[in-house]
N, C-alpha and C positions, 0 to 999 in steps of 0.2 A: 505493501499501500504505499502511495506517495506521501512524502513529508507534508505537511500543511503549515503555513505560519503561525499556529497554535502549538504544535509541537517545538519549535524552535523556541517560541517566547515562554513558555515551561518548562524548558529545559535546566534542570540543576545537576552541579557537582560539588562534589565532596571537596573542602579546601583543606590546607594539608598547611603547617606550621612548620620553622626547623627542617623543612626539608624540600627538595627542590618542587616548584609550583609555578604554573603559566600563571601573568598578570593577567587578574582578574579583569581590569577595563579594557586589556587587548583583545581578550577572548570574548568580553561581552560586545564588543565596536563591530566585530565581525559577524557575530550573531546576528544583530541588526540589519545588518547588509543582507546576509543569508534571506532573514523572513521579508526584507522589503521585497526581495527577489521574487520570494513566492508568494507574496502578495499581486507584484505587477503580472506574475503567471496566472493566478486563478482571477485576472481581468479587473484588480483593483489598480490604485494610483498607482504612476511608475513613479517614483520618488527621486531616483538616477541611474547609473548604469546598471546592469544586470551583472551580479559575480557568477563566474564560472566554476565548473569543479576544479580547472587548473590553478585557479587563484586560491581557491581555500586548501588544495592541496601545498602550494607552495609559499602557503603563510605562514609565519614565524611568530611566535611572541616573548616578548622579554620575560625572563623567569626570576622568581623571588626565592627567597630563602628567610628572611626574618619578618616578613611581613606573609600575610595569609594569602595563598593562590591556590589555584583549581589543580585538582588533580591530573598530571598531565595526560595518565593512560585512560581516565575519562575522558578526555577533550579529545585526545589521539582517536579514542574508538568512535565518538558519537561523528567526528569531521568525516570518518570513513562513510560512512551511512550516507552523510552529507553528499560528498565526494559522489558516491554510485547514483543516488538519487536525481542530482542536477543532472550528470553526463547522461543518463537514460532522457529526461528531458529534453534532450540536443542541446545544453549548456558546459561541453565538455570543454572546450577549449578556444582560448581569445582569440580573438581575431575577426575579420569582417563579416563572416556569418554568425548571422542573430538567429535565435529562435523566433518562431512565430509567437506574435503576443495576439490579444484580442483585436479582431480587426476593426482602424477608426476609418473613419470618414475623413477623404482628404480632398479637397476640392483640387480640380486638372490646372498644375501651376501656369501652363500655356494660356489655359483659358483668361486666370487672374491676370496674366502680365499682359494682355492686352487691353484689359478693361481696365487699366490703371490710366489715370493722366498724366501728362508730365510731357515736357518742351522736346518737342521733335523737331529733324531737318523741315523748314520751310520747303515749299514748292520750288522746286530746279535745286535743291541743295542738296549733296550726298553727307550720309552721315559719317562721322569722324569714325577711321577704322572702319572701312568700308571693303576692306579684301581687295583693294587693288595697290598694296603696298606701299601707297601715300601718306604721310603723316599731316596733320595739319597745319597750317603754318603758324 
């Protein structure tokens, strides 16, 4: 079953003290980005770029020893689940390919450009950069 934004929001990790752990703020920031991506994939508002499985896999956290931190093994295991889920949704790698989001109605840009009023060349004048290799003098 795919992860939901609520699964990310409700996820809790045990904290450790006097042992290495992941900085809680770093992990929480990554979880916020993952939750935002899942919200967008479910048709909710998109608040930023979608996070990919590759970004999650390559994420690094500061470690703690004297202050509380999340148990590293718990975080790593959960992020493995997130990576598999995102990859299964087509968000495996960063790059030009983006997964399909719910369709948005777009205006035809060509039609919109034709309707925009603006100064153009007058009768008998050519537009600057008309492709004939001459620049306006």
